[in-house]
C-alpha positions in Angstrom: 27.9 192.6 38.5 30.2 193.3 41.8 28.2 191.4 44.0 27.9 188.8 41.0 32.0 188.4 40.9 32.8 188.4 44.4 30.6 185.5 44.6 32.8 183.5 42.7 35.7 184.8 44.8 34.4 183.3 47.9 33.0 180.4 46.2 36.8 179.8 45.4 38.0 180.3 48.9 35.4 178.1 50.6 37.1 175.6 47.9 41.1 176.4 48.7 39.8 175.9 52.8 38.6 172.8 52.0 40.9 171.7 49.7 44.1 172.8 52.7 42.2 171.2 55.9 40.1 168.3 54.4 42.3 165.1 54.0 39.3 163.1 52.5 38.9 166.0 49.9 42.6 165.4 49.2 42.0 161.9 48.4 38.7 161.9 46.5 40.4 164.6 44.2 43.5 162.6 43.7 41.0 159.5 43.1 39.0 161.7 40.5 42.8 162.7 38.8 43.2 158.7 38.4 39.7 158.1 37.0 40.3 160.9 34.7 43.4 159.0 33.3 41.8 155.5 33.5 38.8 157.2 31.4 41.2 158.8 28.6 43.0 155.2 28.9 40.4 153.2 28.0 38.8 155.6 25.6 35.3 156.0 27.1 32.4 157.5 25.2 30.8 160.5 25.6 27.6 159.0 27.6 30.2 157.4 30.0 32.2 160.6 30.7 28.9 162.3 31.7 28.0 159.4 34.6 31.5 159.5 35.8 31.9 163.3 35.7 28.7 163.1 37.8 29.6 160.4 40.1 33.0 162.7 40.8 31.0 166.1 41.1 28.8 164.6 43.6 31.4 163.1 45.8 33.6 166.5 46.1 30.2 168.4 46.8 29.2 166.0 49.3 32.8 166.5 50.9 32.3 170.5 50.9 29.1 170.2 52.2 30.1 168.1 55.1 32.7 170.4 55.7 30.5 173.4 55.9 28.5 171.4 58.2 31.9 170.1 60.8 32.8 174.3 60.4 28.9 175.3 61.3 28.8 172.8 64.2 32.1 173.4 65.8 30.8 177.3 65.8 27.6 176.9 67.6 28.8 173.4 69.6 32.2 174.4 70.5 32.4 171.8 73.4 31.4 168.7 73.3 27.5 167.9 72.8 26.1 164.4 71.7 23.9 165.7 69.0 26.9 168.3 67.6 28.5 164.6 67.2 25.2 162.9 65.5 25.3 165.7 63.1 28.7 165.1 62.0 28.5 161.4 61.9 25.4 162.1 59.7 27.0 164.9 57.3 30.3 161.9 57.2 27.7 159.4 56.4 26.2 161.1 53.4 29.8 161.6 52.0 30.6 157.6 52.4 26.9 156.6 50.2 27.7 159.5 47.8 31.5 157.6 47.3 29.8 154.1 47.5 27.8 155.3 44.5 30.5 156.8 42.5 32.3 153.1 43.1 29.3 151.3 41.8 28.7 153.7 38.8 32.4 153.5 38.0 32.0 149.4 38.0 29.2 149.6 35.6 31.5 152.1 33.6 34.9 150.6 33.6 34.3 146.8 33.9 33.4 146.3 30.3 36.5 148.1 29.0 38.9 146.3 31.4 37.5 142.8 31.0 
């Protein structure tokens, strides 16, 4: 049980590290907070909250994986290497596509409430 509980400690340390060092995670967290406030304001249904929560969660998870890959690449390739740059670009692209998907989901959910 002790190892299980320590896993939570380490996970929260990872979130804390990413939040302290990654401006994009801060931006997406702030955007998520704005979306939550807007959702409360327009009275989203339970089903709509499910979509919005999933979209926000996917973006944050993508950001955390991106951060992990960046740290790993920096560890194994401290100097410049073209493939290291490609790995970072691909991880960043995954975040971008996830954020675009979240934006599209947000449009589908919020536009009917705002029009």
